[in-house]
N, C-alpha and C positions, 0 to 999 in steps of 0.2 A: 243226719243232714241229707244222706242219699235217699233214705226212705221218704223224707218230707218232700223232695223235688219230684218223685216219680208220678204221683197222682196228677200233677200239673202237666207232665209230658203226655200221659195217656189222654187227658182231657183235650189237649191241643190236637193230638192225632185224630181224635174222634171228630173234632170240629172240622179239620181239614178233610176227613173222609166224608163228612156230611156235605161239605161244599162240593166235593167231587160228585156225590150222589145228585145234588141239585143240578150240577152242570150236565150230568148224563141225562137227567130227566128233561132239561131244557132243550137238548139236541133231539130228543124224541118228542117234539112239540105236539105232533098229531096224536101220538099215543097218550100224552098227558092230557090233552084236551078231551080225549074220548074216555079215558079211565077216571078222570077226576070229575066227570059230570055228576057223579053220585058219591056221597060220602060212604055208602055201604060197600063200595068196592075198593076202599083204601087197602084192605088186607090183601086183596088179589094183586093190587099194584105193587105192594111191598114184596110179595112172593115173586113177582115177575122180575123186579129189579134185582132181587137176591140171586135169582137164577142167572141173570146176566153177569153178575160179578163172579159167580161160581164158575161160569164158562170161561172167564178170564183168569181163573186160578186165584181169585181173591175171596176171602171169607169175610163177609160183612154181617154184623148182627142186625137183628130185626129192629132194635132200638135206634141204631144209626140211620137205617133206611127210613124208619118212621119219622125221625127228626128231619131228614132231608126233604121228605114229602111235605111236612109241616112248614119248613122254611121256604119251599117253593111256593106254597099257597100264600105265604105271607110276603113273598118277594123280598125275603130278608137278605139274600146275597145278590140281588139284581141292582144294577147301577141306576140310581135315580138322579137325573140332572138337577142342579139347584134351581130355584125360581129365578126368572129373568131379572137381572139387575142386582141380584144379591151377591154376585161373585166379582164385581168390577174391581174391587180393591185387590183381590187375589190376581186377577188378570193383569192389572197394572204392575203388580209385584213381579209376576212371571216375565212380563215384557219390559222390565225396567231398563235393561241394557239398551235394547233397541230404541225405546222411547227416549232415553237419555241422549243417545246419539243424534236422533232427529231433533230433539230439543236444543242440543248444542249447535247443530247446523242452522236451525231456525234463528236462534239467538245471534249467531255470528252474522247471518244474513241481515237481520234487523239492525245490528250494530253497524255493519258495512253500509247499509242503505242510509242510516242516519248520518254517518260521516260523509258519505257521498253527497247527500242533500246539503249538508253544511258546507262542504267544499265547493260544490257546483252551483249552488243557488244562494245560500245565506251569506257565505263569506264574500263573494263578489259584490253582492248588494250592499253589504256593510262597508266594504272598501270604497264603493262608488259614492255612498253617502258621505263617508269621511272625506273623500277627495273633493266632493262638491262643497262641503263645509269649509275645507281648507281654502279652496278657490274663492269662495265668497268672502272669507275673512281677509284674504290677500287683496281682493278687489276693493273691499271697504277701506283698507289701509291705503291703497293707491289713491282712492278717491279723496281721502283726507289730505294726503300730500298734495294732490292737484288743487284741492280747495285752498290750502294754505298758500300755494304759489300764485293762484289766481287772485286771492285776496290782496297779497302784497303787490302784485302787478297792477291791480286796480288803483291802489294808493299811489304808486309811482306815476302812473299815467295821468291821474288827476293833477298831481303836482306839475307834470310836464305841460299839461294843457293850460294850467294857470300861467305858467311862464310864457307859453306861446301866445296867449291872449294879450299879455302885457307888451310883448315885443313885436307883434305883427301889426301890419297896417290894416286896420279893420275896415277901411273904406274899400279895399279891393274885393271884387266879387269872389275871386278864388279863395281869399283868406276867410271871408264870411262863410262860404260854403264848407270849407274844411273845418272851421271851428264848430259849426253846427253839426257836422257829421261826427266829429270826434266826441262832442258832448252827448249826442244821442246814443252812440255806441257804448259809451261808458255807463250811461244811465241804464241801458238795457242789461249790460253785464252785471251791474250792481243788483238789479232786481232779481236776476237768476241766482246769484250767489246767496241773497237773502232767502229765497225760496228753498234753496238747498239746505240751509241751516235748519229749516223747519221739518226736514226729513232725516232725523238723526239715526245713525246705525253704529253699533259697536262691534268690533271684530272678535266676538266671543261665541260664535255659533258652533254647535256640535252637530254630529250626525242626527241625534235625536231631536234637537230643537229645529233643525232644518227640515226634518220629516214632518214636524208639526206645523211649522210656519213657512214652508218653502215657497208657496205661491205669493204670499205677502212680501217676503224678503226679496224675491226675484223682481217683483213689480217695483219695489222701492229702489232697489239697486239700479234698475233701468231708468227710473225717473231721475235719480241723481246723476247718472251718466249723461243723460240728455241735457240736463241743466249745465253740467260742466262743459260739454262740447259747445253748447250755445254760447256760454260766457266766454270761452276761449276764442271762438270765432269773432265775437264782438270786440273783444280786447285787441285782437289782431287788426281789425278794421280801424279801431280808434288809434292804435299805434301808427298805422300807415298814414292816417290823416294828420296826426301830429308831426310825423317826420316830413310829410309833404309841406306842412306849414313852415317848418324850419328851412326847407329847401327853396321855398317860394322866392324869397328875397334874394338868396344867393344865386338862383338860376337866372333871375332877371339881370343881375349884375354880370353873370357869365356871358349871357347872350350879347349884352352891350359890348363887352370886351372882345368877343369873337368878331363882331361886325366891324369894330374899329380896326382890328388887326388885318382883316381881309381887305378892307378899303385901302389901308396903308400899303399893302403888298400888290394890289391889283394894278395892272398897267393897261388894261383894255376894258372897254365898256361892258362887254359880255360878262366878265368876271364880277364887275361891280353890280350889274343888274341882278345876277344870280344871288349875290350876297344879300342885297336888299330884300329880295323875295323870300329867302329862307328866314331872315331875321324877322320880317313882318309876320310871317306865318307862325313863328315861335311865340312872338308877343301876343298874337291873337289867341293862341292856345292857352297861354298863361291867363289872359284876361277872362276867359270862359271857364277857368279852373281845370283845363285839360293838361295836367302835368306830364302825362305820358307823351302826348303830342309835342309838347314843348321840348322834352328830352330828345325825341327823335329829330326835331329840327336842329337842336344844338349839335347832335352827332353829325348831321348833314353839313352844318357849317364847318365842323372840324375837318371832315373829309374834303370839303372844298378848299379849305386853307392848305391842307397837305398837298393837294393837287396843284394849287397856284404857285406855291413856293418850290415845287419839284423841278429839277433840271435833269435833262437826259438827251441823248442822241437817238434818233430814229434810224435804225440801220436795216438794210435788206439782209435777210438771213442768207448766209453763205457757208453752209456746213454740209459735209457729205451725208447723204441719206435724208436730208431735210429739204422739201421743195422751197424754191425761192419765188415761185409764182404759181398762180392757179387761174384757170379759165372757168367761167360759169355760163351756162346757157340759160337764157331767161325762159321761165316756164310758159309765159303768155306770148313769147315772140320766138317761135322756132327759127333756128338758123342764126339768131343774133346772140353774140357772146360778149360778156364783160371780162375785162382783164384786171388781175390784181397782183401786186407784188407783196410777198410775205415779209413783214417787218417786225421788229421787236425794239423795246425801249431799253437802253443801256446807260447807266449813270456813269459818273466820272471815275468810280472805283471798279468799273467793268461788270457790275452786277446787273443781271437782267431783271427788269421790274415787271410787276403785274399791274395793268391799268384797265380801267373800264372803257369799253367801246360800244357804240350803238350800231347794230346791224342795219344797213340800208335796205335789206330784203324784208325784214319783218318788224323793224322798229324796236326790237328787244335789246336790252343792255347786257353785255357779257363782260366778265372780268377775266382777262387772258394775258398770256405772256407773248403770244404771237398772233397776228391778225393780218388780214389782207387789206391793202390800200388800193383803191381803183385808179388805174392809169389807162392811157390809150394803147392801142395795139402796137404802135411803132416802138414806144418805150419798153413795152413788155418783151418784144422780140429782141431789142437791143440788149437788154439785161440777160435774156436767155442765151444769146449767142456769146456774150461775155463769159458766162459761167461754163458753157460747153467748150470754150477755147482751152482753158486750163483748169477748170473746176473751181476757179476763184473769181469773184466779182470785184473788179479793180476799184470801181467807185460805188461803194455800198451805202454811202451816207444819204439817206432819203430826206431827213429833216432834223431840226433842232428844237427841243422844248426849252424855252427860257423861263426864268423865274418871273412871276407876275402875270403869266399868260395861261389861258386854259388850253389852248391848242398849240401844237408845234408850228414852227415856221418851216414850210416845205421847200426843199432845195430841188425837187423834181416836180414836173407838172402832174397834178392829181385833181380829181374832182372833190376829194375829201371824203368820199364814200368809203365805208369799211364793212368787212364781214369777218366772222370767226374763221380760223384757218380750216380749209378743206383740202385734203391731199389731192394732187392732180391725177 
């Protein structure tokens, strides 16, 4: 076994020695180029290399040196790079760890970018489409409910109009106008509801179907909404006209009753004249179909009645910190003054009342609790001295308002002129 392995060892040593020879020759490049220019000098080259090794204390046989020279000529131990592109798989294998790291980073970045895009752009858009679809479905359901309510309301108002036509006095101008208006408004509302039925929509839209048909759906929903609003407005107008029809005869009776009550209570011509004027204005408003004007005249008749039946005493104000009189200088007459005593209306229960007065300075009507009544200078001074004496006005009864009269009966001389209270 030992003898069989020895030749292999010697042969390997010789190969290694030949490689060393080649390496030595390569470092002597100029010498090699010069000596190998001719094949006849191979022996001289061998001798020279042999001497070099002997100088180094190495004994190299001629056969090994000759083999080294031959190997050098054949570039047997020189590195020859592989052809371009033939080693890419090997390079990939060598760089597999680095490439795997970068590939993992790139994959993670792509995955992150994908999820970011989904989260930042795709998901909000999907949610928005879903929200729009939900809102559209809710709107359609709401429109269906509104349509059902409007349809039933139309039926009810038609029945009410038929009853009003049978019970109203058709010869009256106001009744004719209100009947015509109610019928016209109901007809218009019915036409709009019929048109809405021809634009059907079901609350079954999804984000996908809305994306496909969004413009058409939006346009139809808008058309239905306009029709519903228009029908509701016309139904309101028809209902108001029908209600006014029912109020027409009752208001006429109410006005007649108010006139009769006022005339029965009035004890002076002024009150009667004002009653007749308000009543005639109200009837004229009714005859031309102006129910609003008739209502306003009726309210004025009620206010007049309350004023006519009211009873109170007109007293000069006599309280600390409150003026009992004021003086006013006329703007267009310098040096000329008007004198006023400050009065208030007190009923039998001691309650201070609020009454309307008309200012003699500008003709405007004010509703006040205290106001000035114009008196002459002598009465003004008399009342002023009375208050300065002990802080109390002994005789503070200025007048009495009796039932059936518009104005009080004055117990002190006055022109009747009045102004809102102005502090002295």
